[in-house]
ROGUDREN-399094 format. One record per residue (C-alpha): x negated, y negated, z negated; residue number from 0; residue in one letter. Coordinates in Angstrom, 3 decimals. Each point is the difference from the previous one (the first is absolute). Last residue first. Layout:
! residues N
- u,v,w,k,r
- X,Y,Z,NUM,A;
...
END
This chain:
! residues 437
- u,v,w,k,r
- 23.617,-28.016,28.918,436,X;
- 0.621,2.929,-1.676,435,X;
- 2.128,0.379,-3.428,434,X;
- -0.250,0.511,-3.594,433,X;
- 2.264,0.069,-3.002,432,X;
- -0.859,0.529,-3.596,431,X;
- 1.873,2.119,-2.122,430,X;
- 0.139,1.661,-3.507,429,X;
- -1.372,2.815,-2.338,428,X;
- 0.335,-0.763,-3.916,427,X;
- -0.589,4.232,-0.341,426,X;
- 3.053,2.361,-0.591,425,X;
- 0.753,-0.460,3.433,424,X;
- -1.820,2.675,1.936,423,X;
- 1.663,1.779,3.304,422,X;
- -3.325,-0.829,2.375,421,X;
- -2.357,1.639,-2.081,420,X;
- -2.664,-2.549,-2.069,419,X;
- -2.820,-1.505,0.559,418,X;
- -2.119,-2.889,-1.300,417,X;
- -3.145,-1.306,1.456,416,X;
- -1.545,-3.002,-1.548,415,X;
- -2.227,-2.191,2.760,414,X;
- 1.415,-3.286,-1.153,413,X;
- -0.348,0.501,-3.543,412,X;
- 1.784,1.306,-3.026,411,X;
- -1.191,1.327,-3.375,410,X;
- -0.612,-2.952,-1.746,409,X;
- 3.164,-1.394,0.576,408,X;
- 1.700,2.725,-1.927,407,X;
- 2.963,1.358,2.072,406,X;
- 3.274,-0.016,-1.193,405,X;
- 1.206,-3.086,2.196,404,X;
- -1.125,2.013,2.504,403,X;
- -3.110,0.470,2.095,402,X;
- -1.129,-1.279,3.384,401,X;
- 0.079,2.906,2.669,400,X;
- 2.248,3.099,0.416,399,X;
- -1.551,3.149,2.238,398,X;
- 2.420,2.762,1.329,397,X;
- -0.339,3.595,-1.226,396,X;
- 0.546,3.600,1.750,395,X;
- -3.509,0.682,-0.273,394,X;
- -3.272,-1.428,-1.274,393,X;
- 0.738,1.405,-3.531,392,X;
- -2.933,1.718,-0.236,391,X;
- -2.537,-3.148,0.282,390,X;
- 1.267,-1.954,-3.092,389,X;
- -1.151,1.104,-3.201,388,X;
- -1.384,3.764,0.809,387,X;
- -3.783,-1.190,0.565,386,X;
- 0.238,-0.719,-3.856,385,X;
- 0.047,4.140,-0.400,384,X;
- -3.244,0.626,2.198,383,X;
- -1.050,-1.284,3.353,382,X;
- 0.877,-3.454,1.564,381,X;
- 2.662,-0.139,2.722,380,X;
- -1.542,-0.881,3.321,379,X;
- 0.925,-3.325,1.708,378,X;
- -1.899,-0.850,3.319,377,X;
- 3.362,-1.409,1.764,376,X;
- 2.434,-0.880,-2.968,375,X;
- 2.258,2.718,-1.345,374,X;
- 3.411,0.367,0.585,373,X;
- 2.978,-1.542,-1.954,372,X;
- 2.546,-0.718,3.058,371,X;
- 0.345,-3.498,1.116,370,X;
- 3.510,-1.678,0.423,369,X;
- -0.965,-2.220,-3.195,368,X;
- 2.376,0.051,-3.365,367,X;
- -0.820,-3.173,-1.908,366,X;
- -0.429,0.776,-3.795,365,X;
- 2.238,-2.470,-2.031,364,X;
- -0.363,-2.954,-1.760,363,X;
- -3.888,-0.296,-0.207,362,X;
- -2.338,-1.239,3.298,361,X;
- 0.991,-0.969,3.146,360,X;
- 2.790,-2.095,-1.447,359,X;
- -0.405,-3.048,1.996,358,X;
- -1.067,0.119,3.718,357,X;
- -2.672,-2.834,0.786,356,X;
- 0.675,-3.626,1.427,355,X;
- -2.017,-1.258,-2.323,354,X;
- 2.437,0.767,-3.209,353,X;
- 3.267,1.813,0.881,352,X;
- 2.973,-2.569,-0.614,351,X;
- 2.515,0.312,-2.374,350,X;
- -2.005,2.659,-2.190,349,X;
- 1.448,3.624,0.554,348,X;
- 2.847,1.744,-2.382,347,X;
- -0.908,1.993,-2.532,346,X;
- -0.694,3.900,-0.694,345,X;
- 0.374,1.444,-3.270,344,X;
- -2.263,0.748,-2.693,343,X;
- 0.177,-3.736,-1.050,342,X;
- -2.912,0.118,-2.164,341,X;
- -2.551,-1.844,2.203,340,X;
- -2.843,2.266,-0.850,339,X;
- 1.379,2.799,1.944,338,X;
- -0.104,-2.053,3.124,337,X;
- 2.161,-2.766,1.630,336,X;
- -2.875,-1.494,1.971,335,X;
- -1.003,-3.625,-0.059,334,X;
- -3.540,1.208,-1.572,333,X;
- -0.465,3.001,2.287,332,X;
- 0.415,-2.414,3.248,331,X;
- -2.456,-2.834,-1.184,330,X;
- -2.296,2.541,-1.451,329,X;
- 0.128,2.308,3.191,328,X;
- -0.542,-2.979,2.567,327,X;
- 2.242,0.411,2.719,326,X;
- -0.784,0.977,3.230,325,X;
- -0.675,3.840,-0.758,324,X;
- 3.404,0.392,-1.426,323,X;
- 1.099,-0.357,3.898,322,X;
- -2.679,2.380,1.507,321,X;
- 1.139,2.398,-2.703,320,X;
- 3.643,-0.254,0.860,319,X;
- -0.767,0.477,3.569,318,X;
- -2.307,3.085,-0.880,317,X;
- 2.742,1.799,-1.995,316,X;
- 2.143,-0.440,3.257,315,X;
- 3.381,-2.595,-0.820,314,X;
- 3.484,1.158,0.053,313,X;
- 1.987,-0.400,3.120,312,X;
- 2.403,-2.653,1.535,311,X;
- 3.565,0.009,1.157,310,X;
- 1.408,-0.809,-3.166,309,X;
- 1.948,3.208,0.139,308,X;
- -3.167,2.061,0.610,307,X;
- -1.804,-1.887,-2.581,306,X;
- 2.780,1.322,-2.680,305,X;
- -0.273,3.533,1.413,304,X;
- -4.107,-0.158,-0.703,303,X;
- 0.600,-1.057,-3.500,302,X;
- 2.867,2.248,-0.663,301,X;
- -2.511,2.955,1.137,300,X;
- -2.606,-1.012,-1.730,299,X;
- 1.776,-0.238,-2.946,298,X;
- 1.591,-2.668,-1.938,297,X;
- -0.619,-1.170,-3.730,296,X;
- -0.293,-3.499,0.630,295,X;
- 1.825,-2.704,1.609,294,X;
- -1.699,-3.336,-0.351,293,X;
- 1.516,-2.709,-2.265,292,X;
- 2.381,-2.588,1.502,291,X;
- 3.344,1.746,0.142,290,X;
- -0.396,0.672,-3.691,289,X;
- 2.072,3.150,-0.708,288,X;
- 1.582,-0.398,-3.659,287,X;
- -1.564,1.924,-2.671,286,X;
- -0.408,3.513,-1.588,285,X;
- -2.341,0.467,-2.783,284,X;
- -3.347,-2.072,-0.110,283,X;
- -2.400,2.470,1.444,282,X;
- 2.961,-0.168,2.863,281,X;
- 3.177,1.272,1.161,280,X;
- 1.570,-1.833,2.966,279,X;
- 3.344,-1.292,0.145,278,X;
- 2.536,-0.280,3.036,277,X;
- 3.203,-1.412,-0.347,276,X;
- 0.942,-1.169,3.376,275,X;
- -0.191,2.914,2.306,274,X;
- -0.032,3.045,-2.573,273,X;
- -1.825,0.204,-2.824,272,X;
- -3.462,1.428,-1.618,271,X;
- -3.291,-0.260,1.496,270,X;
- -3.214,1.890,-1.992,269,X;
- -1.124,1.289,2.978,268,X;
- 0.865,-1.401,3.578,267,X;
- 3.481,0.141,1.186,266,X;
- 2.411,2.297,1.911,265,X;
- -1.896,3.241,-0.268,264,X;
- 1.791,3.340,-0.251,263,X;
- -2.632,2.139,-0.812,262,X;
- 0.215,2.325,2.880,261,X;
- 1.263,-2.312,2.239,260,X;
- -2.469,-2.534,-0.483,259,X;
- -2.824,2.391,-0.075,258,X;
- 1.171,1.525,3.590,257,X;
- 0.059,-3.507,1.071,256,X;
- -3.554,-0.575,-1.164,255,X;
- -1.403,3.315,1.526,254,X;
- 1.413,-1.147,3.512,253,X;
- -1.348,-3.312,-0.169,252,X;
- 3.191,-2.551,-0.749,251,X;
- 1.499,-2.952,1.803,250,X;
- 1.970,2.227,2.399,249,X;
- 1.326,2.122,-2.975,248,X;
- 2.258,-3.380,-0.888,247,X;
- 1.846,0.493,-3.333,246,X;
- -2.825,-1.294,-2.307,245,X;
- -0.351,-3.054,1.915,244,X;
- 3.762,-0.569,-0.085,243,X;
- -0.146,-3.832,0.604,242,X;
- 0.750,-0.075,-3.520,241,X;
- -3.071,1.438,-1.109,240,X;
- -2.172,-1.635,2.331,239,X;
- 1.362,-3.381,-1.071,238,X;
- -1.007,1.193,-3.568,237,X;
- -3.531,0.058,1.333,236,X;
- 0.269,-3.547,0.633,235,X;
- 0.950,-0.491,-3.426,234,X;
- -2.340,2.045,-1.864,233,X;
- -2.852,-1.594,1.623,232,X;
- -2.546,1.413,2.704,231,X;
- -3.638,-1.494,-0.630,230,X;
- -1.321,-3.354,0.769,229,X;
- -1.822,-1.576,3.475,228,X;
- 1.091,2.769,1.889,227,X;
- -3.309,1.309,2.082,226,X;
- -0.303,-0.933,3.518,225,X;
- -2.287,2.079,2.406,224,X;
- -2.828,-0.555,2.776,223,X;
- -1.369,3.420,0.894,222,X;
- -2.441,1.648,-2.867,221,X;
- -3.357,1.733,0.951,220,X;
- -1.332,1.900,-3.037,219,X;
- -3.434,-0.175,-1.703,218,X;
- -1.459,2.137,-2.665,217,X;
- -0.515,0.044,-3.870,216,X;
- -0.273,3.526,-1.148,215,X;
- 1.820,-0.177,-2.555,214,X;
- 3.436,-0.844,-1.609,213,X;
- 0.586,3.947,-0.584,212,X;
- -2.882,0.103,-2.068,211,X;
- 1.252,-2.266,-2.742,210,X;
- -1.417,-3.569,-0.488,209,X;
- -2.063,-1.609,-2.084,208,X;
- -1.750,-3.300,0.402,207,X;
- -3.356,-0.395,1.726,206,X;
- 1.178,-0.718,3.769,205,X;
- 1.881,1.568,2.435,204,X;
- 3.277,2.136,-0.207,203,X;
- 1.670,0.379,3.284,202,X;
- 1.295,-2.193,3.042,201,X;
- -2.463,-1.855,2.459,200,X;
- 1.788,-1.711,2.847,199,X;
- 0.122,-0.565,3.666,198,X;
- 2.390,-1.866,1.808,197,X;
- 3.307,-0.669,-1.609,196,X;
- 1.239,-3.646,0.297,195,X;
- 2.431,-0.327,-3.012,194,X;
- 2.934,-1.843,-0.284,193,X;
- 1.973,-0.626,-3.091,192,X;
- 3.723,0.426,0.173,191,X;
- 2.878,-1.747,-1.806,190,X;
- 2.724,1.176,-2.060,189,X;
- 3.095,-2.060,-0.237,188,X;
- 0.140,-2.121,-3.189,187,X;
- 1.511,1.055,-3.224,186,X;
- -3.073,-0.686,-2.251,185,X;
- -0.818,-0.377,-3.537,184,X;
- 2.460,2.539,-1.668,183,X;
- 0.286,-1.158,-3.645,182,X;
- -2.198,1.783,-2.643,181,X;
- 1.487,1.266,-3.014,180,X;
- -1.648,-0.474,-3.240,179,X;
- -1.752,3.486,-1.044,178,X;
- 2.606,3.021,0.256,177,X;
- 0.383,2.437,-3.058,176,X;
- -2.226,2.841,0.220,175,X;
- 0.339,3.752,1.501,174,X;
- 3.956,-0.875,0.128,173,X;
- 2.532,2.741,-0.464,172,X;
- 2.584,0.948,2.402,171,X;
- 2.099,1.510,-2.549,170,X;
- 1.248,2.857,2.777,169,X;
- -3.877,0.914,-0.328,168,X;
- -1.321,0.771,3.761,167,X;
- -1.742,-3.080,0.338,166,X;
- -1.807,0.277,-3.386,165,X;
- -1.830,3.238,1.910,164,X;
- -0.702,-2.201,3.251,163,X;
- -1.307,-2.873,-2.051,162,X;
- -2.048,2.160,-1.820,161,X;
- -1.607,1.239,2.989,160,X;
- -0.573,-3.242,1.725,159,X;
- -1.323,-1.847,-3.322,158,X;
- -2.380,2.862,-1.042,157,X;
- -0.794,0.737,3.718,156,X;
- -1.855,-3.741,0.129,155,X;
- -1.952,0.864,-3.096,154,X;
- -1.129,3.358,1.841,153,X;
- -1.418,-1.762,2.836,152,X;
- -1.852,-2.237,-2.777,151,X;
- -1.346,2.893,-1.567,150,X;
- -1.461,1.484,3.183,149,X;
- -1.539,-3.327,0.560,148,X;
- -1.522,-0.017,-3.362,147,X;
- -1.332,3.752,0.510,146,X;
- -1.517,-1.047,3.174,145,X;
- -1.869,-2.826,-1.708,144,X;
- -0.963,2.677,-2.732,143,X;
- -1.578,2.483,2.685,142,X;
- -2.095,-3.107,1.803,141,X;
- -1.369,-1.053,-3.297,140,X;
- -1.131,3.770,-0.979,139,X;
- -1.260,0.472,3.353,138,X;
- -2.099,-3.327,-0.297,137,X;
- -2.120,1.601,-2.797,136,X;
- -1.892,-1.640,-2.797,135,X;
- 1.190,-3.579,-0.235,134,X;
- 2.343,0.814,-3.263,133,X;
- 0.430,3.825,-0.432,132,X;
- -0.834,0.317,-3.664,131,X;
- 2.490,-2.965,-0.764,130,X;
- 2.627,0.573,2.322,129,X;
- 0.002,3.915,-1.251,128,X;
- 0.664,-1.237,-3.342,127,X;
- 2.943,-1.907,1.382,126,X;
- 1.172,2.582,1.903,125,X;
- 0.023,2.306,-2.569,124,X;
- 2.185,-2.398,-2.392,123,X;
- 2.219,-0.336,3.111,122,X;
- 0.495,3.998,0.309,121,X;
- 1.105,0.252,-3.752,120,X;
- 2.468,-3.215,0.427,119,X;
- 1.603,1.579,3.039,118,X;
- 0.347,3.361,-1.311,117,X;
- 1.389,-1.465,-3.152,116,X;
- 2.584,-1.661,1.962,115,X;
- 0.687,3.339,1.727,114,X;
- 0.649,1.702,-3.352,113,X;
- 2.540,-2.652,-0.968,112,X;
- 1.904,0.703,3.408,111,X;
- 0.415,3.199,-1.362,110,X;
- -2.014,3.093,1.753,109,X;
- 2.573,1.402,0.511,108,X;
- 3.154,-1.157,1.603,107,X;
- -1.835,1.157,3.237,106,X;
- 3.458,0.521,1.968,105,X;
- -0.478,-3.381,1.818,104,X;
- -3.208,1.308,1.878,103,X;
- 2.121,2.725,1.600,102,X;
- 0.279,-1.209,3.327,101,X;
- -3.728,-0.352,0.117,100,X;
- -1.264,3.654,-0.616,99,X;
- -2.528,0.026,-2.930,98,X;
- -3.396,-0.054,1.745,97,X;
- -2.442,2.862,0.122,96,X;
- -3.623,-0.622,1.002,95,X;
- -2.653,-3.291,0.400,94,X;
- -0.407,0.671,3.890,93,X;
- 4.175,-0.035,0.346,92,X;
- -0.005,-3.158,-0.858,91,X;
- 3.608,-1.221,0.085,90,X;
- 1.504,-1.340,-3.377,89,X;
- -1.912,1.798,-3.011,88,X;
- 1.369,-1.010,-2.704,87,X;
- 1.187,3.136,-1.304,86,X;
- -2.879,2.250,1.422,85,X;
- -2.923,-1.871,-1.668,84,X;
- 2.557,-1.277,-3.357,83,X;
- -0.429,4.041,-0.772,82,X;
- -3.458,-0.172,-1.326,81,X;
- 0.792,-3.291,-2.466,80,X;
- -2.246,-2.712,-0.885,79,X;
- -2.678,2.069,1.987,78,X;
- -3.181,0.737,-1.376,77,X;
- -2.923,-2.325,0.981,76,X;
- -2.789,2.144,0.923,75,X;
- 0.555,-1.716,3.751,74,X;
- -0.500,-3.464,-1.192,73,X;
- -0.978,-2.133,3.258,72,X;
- 2.421,2.944,2.418,71,X;
- 2.661,0.524,-2.336,70,X;
- 0.079,-3.519,-1.434,69,X;
- 0.648,-1.351,3.561,68,X;
- 2.166,2.369,2.153,67,X;
- 2.053,1.799,-2.369,66,X;
- 0.249,-2.340,-2.689,65,X;
- 0.228,-3.300,1.601,64,X;
- 2.645,1.908,2.363,63,X;
- 1.838,1.541,-3.034,62,X;
- 0.610,-3.605,-1.331,61,X;
- 1.988,-0.601,3.112,60,X;
- 1.552,3.260,0.044,59,X;
- 1.268,-0.527,-3.689,58,X;
- 1.376,-3.237,-0.144,57,X;
- 1.853,0.557,3.488,56,X;
- 1.418,3.596,-1.300,55,X;
- 1.421,-2.198,-2.812,54,X;
- 1.705,-2.382,2.401,53,X;
- 1.523,2.937,1.522,52,X;
- -0.885,0.400,3.615,51,X;
- 2.068,-0.586,3.209,50,X;
- 0.165,1.991,3.395,49,X;
- 1.495,2.834,-1.722,48,X;
- 2.873,-2.027,-1.224,47,X;
- 1.225,-1.638,-3.033,46,X;
- -2.526,1.220,-2.399,45,X;
- 0.719,-1.104,-3.667,44,X;
- -2.378,0.092,-2.435,43,X;
- -1.288,-3.528,-0.783,42,X;
- 3.739,-1.493,-0.174,41,X;
- 0.386,2.468,-2.695,40,X;
- -3.151,-0.854,-1.838,39,X;
- 1.640,-3.579,0.138,38,X;
- -1.153,-2.740,2.661,37,X;
- -0.682,-3.782,-0.255,36,X;
- -4.085,0.775,-1.105,35,X;
- -0.707,2.035,3.157,34,X;
- -1.021,-2.713,2.394,33,X;
- -2.126,-1.129,-3.190,32,X;
- -1.835,2.965,-0.195,31,X;
- -0.886,0.075,3.909,30,X;
- -1.207,-3.723,-0.700,29,X;
- -2.246,1.151,-2.835,28,X;
- -1.606,2.737,2.083,27,X;
- -0.693,-2.634,2.807,26,X;
- -1.469,-2.849,-2.389,25,X;
- -2.382,2.538,-1.809,24,X;
- -1.039,1.647,3.324,23,X;
- -0.749,-3.757,1.109,22,X;
- -2.033,-0.596,-3.028,21,X;
- -2.216,2.981,0.338,20,X;
- -0.615,-0.886,3.596,19,X;
- -1.024,-3.471,-0.804,18,X;
- -2.510,1.990,-2.443,17,X;
- -0.894,2.175,2.653,16,X;
- -1.595,-2.903,2.301,15,X;
- 1.012,-0.934,3.303,14,X;
- -3.447,-1.218,0.889,13,X;
- -1.043,3.735,-0.068,12,X;
- 1.701,0.564,3.311,11,X;
- 2.822,1.574,0.559,10,X;
- 0.259,2.268,3.150,9,X;
- 1.145,-1.187,3.291,8,X;
- 2.620,2.101,1.743,7,X;
- 1.277,1.772,-3.191,6,X;
- 1.394,3.188,-0.024,5,X;
- -3.344,1.727,0.971,4,X;
- -1.343,-1.234,-3.252,3,X;
- 2.209,2.518,-1.926,2,X;
- -2.303,3.041,1.606,1,X;
- 1.146,3.305,-1.319,0,X;
END
C-alpha cells in the first residue's frame, strides 16, 4: 500500500505536522458537534441501505485512523476492540471481512457510549503519535490528510443520512431549529454566461490535497458553450411538474422512465403536497416551498428530464470545471453556502452574479453533469487497500460538481469529482443548465 499515490503532489515539509494536528482536532470536533443534536435512538436508525446510522459514521471514521495510521506506525499497539475491524469496515476488501451494509442499523451493540469511548481513545493515541512523528515521515502526513478528507465526506453523510431517516418519522422532527430566515434574493429570469471553449486543462495540479480520481491533469478540447448563471429553482421545477413533466415519457431516458413508473415519482424527494400547497421536508422540519431557492434532491434522471423539457442540456464536467477555474477559489468559496454557513439548506442566488460569472458554482447543491464517472487518461488506481477508495466505483455512476450546503468549505475545490448512480436522490443534488452556442 502506497498512500502517496492518492496525492497528485505529496505534502512538503513546509506543511508542519503541528498544523496538521490542529486540523485533526478541528475536524474531529466538528463531527462531534454534528452529532450533538441527536439522541442515542436517532444515532441508531438506518432508513435504507444507501444510508448509514450516525453511530456507524462516528465509528467508521475512527476505524479509518486506527486501521490505516495507528496500525501502520504503531504495529504492536493492541486493537481497541478486535471485532471493530470487521464491524466498521465499509468496502475495503483487502482489510478483510465486513458487516453487511444494509444491516448496520441492527448493530445495537456496541452502544453509542462505547463508540464515544472508542473515538476518545483513538484521538488520544493519535495525539501521542503526532508528537512522535512530527517532521519525520511524509507518508504519515499524507495518510492523516486522507483520513481527514474522508471524515469530512462522512460529516456530509451524517447530515444527508439523518435527514432521510427523520423524514420518514410521521412527526417529521427537525434535526435542529432554523436560523434566521434567508429572504429570496433574485426572481430574475436566469441568464447565460458564454465560454469560448478551446483547449483547456482539467484535473488536479498544484501542491494541495486531491483524491486519486482527480488526476492526472490533462488537456481537453471544448466547443463554445453557455452555462446558466444560477441554479434551477424550486419555482422553476414546479413549472416542470405542472406541465406534466412526470407524466411525459418523451422527456425521460428509458431507465429513468422505468424508475418513475416503478416508484411513482411525481416530485423531488422530500416534496409533499399537490398543486399549490407544496411543502418540503428540511433539516429544520417541514417548510413551505421557496420558489427562489435551488431545487434539491433530484436524481440524474430528473435533472436530465428537466433539461430536455427546457430544451437545453446538463453541463459536461469539463465545462463546469473550466467555468470554475475562471473565478478565484478564495472569492467563490467565501461567498458559497457551505456547511459553515449554518443554513443546512439551499438558499436563493444573489440578485446579480459577481463579475459576470455564474453564481452558486460552489455550495447549495451538488450539480449533476452529463458526464459518466470514469478514469481520466493515464489514471491507474493505487495499489493496496487505500486504493479501493475511488477507482472500483467507476461504473454506472454520473459526476456531480461543486459541493452542497452541507459540504465543509475546506473539503471542496474546482477539481473535486463526486459521483452517484443516476437514481440517487437523498443527497443535496440539483441542476445547472448548459447549452451549445
